[in-house]
N, C-alpha and C positions, 0 to 999 in steps of 0.2 A: 654655546654655553655648556658648562659641565654641571650636571646635577647628580646628587648622591641621595639614595633612598634606602632605608632599612625596612625589613619585613621579618615576620616570623614570631613576633611577640605574642603573649597571651597569658592565660591563667594556667599554672601547672602546680602539681603537688610536690611537696618537699621530697627529695630523694630522686626525683626524675631528672630528665635531661631535656635540653631545648637547643634548637639551632636557629640562630638569627642569620639573615643574609644582608649584605650591603652591595648594592649595584650602582654603577656609575653610567650615566648616559652622556653622550657628547663625543664628537669625532676627534681623532688625533690626540687622545688623552692617554698619557703614559703615567702609571701610578708608581711613585717612588716609595710610598709607605702608607699603610692603612693602620689606623688605631681604633680600638673600641673603648668607649667610655660609658659610664653609667652615672645616673643621678638618683640616689635614693630619696624617698620623700623627706622633705625638710632639710636636705643636706646638699653639699656642693658636689659638682660633677667630679668624678674621679676616673683615673685611667684603669682599664681592666687588662687589656692585652693588645699586642700589635705585631705587625709583620712587615718586613721590607717588600718592595714590589717584586723582587726576584725570588722571594721565598715561596714555598709550597705549603708548609705546615709549621706552626709555632705553638708550643705548649707552655702555658704559665699556670701551674697548679691545676685547678679544675677547668681552666679555660683553654680551648684549642682554637686557634685561628687557622683557617685553611683557604686555599684558593680553588675556585671552581671555574676553570678556564672556559668550559663549554657555555656557562651562563654569564661569564664575565663578572663574577661575583666573588666577594671575600666573605667567608662565613665565620661565625663565632659559635662554637658549641660549648655549652655549659653543662657540666656533669654534676651529679650529686647536689642538686639545687637545694638551697636553704632559704628560709623566709627573708633573711637579710640580703639576698640577691635581688629582692624586689626593687624596681626602679625603672626609669626610662633609659634605654640603651641607645647610644648614639655612635655613629660611624663617622670617622674623619679620614678623608683621602687627600693626600698631597702628591703632587706630581707636576707634569708639564704638558702643555699643548704645543704642537708644532703648527704655527700659523704662518704659512708662506715662508718657511725657512727660519722663522724666529721662534725661540723657545720661551713660552709664556708660563710663569709659575701659576699653579692652581692649588688652592686650599679650600676644600669644601666639606661642610657638615651636612648630614642628613637631618630630617625632622624628628627622628627618634621613634622608638617603638617600645611600648609598655610591656614589662615583664612583671607578673605578680605571682609570687610563690606562696601557696597556702600550706599551713602546718598540719 
């Protein structure tokens, strides 16, 4: 089984930066794409940034997605944090598992990590 988990959330001051990590566990899992989403309090989940499995770094405004090969993780760095960045941040990984020669699609979400930005 493949499981995805986020880490790195917390309470930070506006103007600062924060790095979240998304790691996947499970053998023979090749990631096609990783996306980060967030859900502000009382609002729907929204897409933040993403990167294909072959990528190294992807920048979308204040959000940078990067790969840490050594830790088998995909990170999300948020710069110039604002109070409106507050919310639960989720990682979604999609890819394939090679099970005895058969490619099985995988689509997993993490449990989310809370980010709170104080003004």
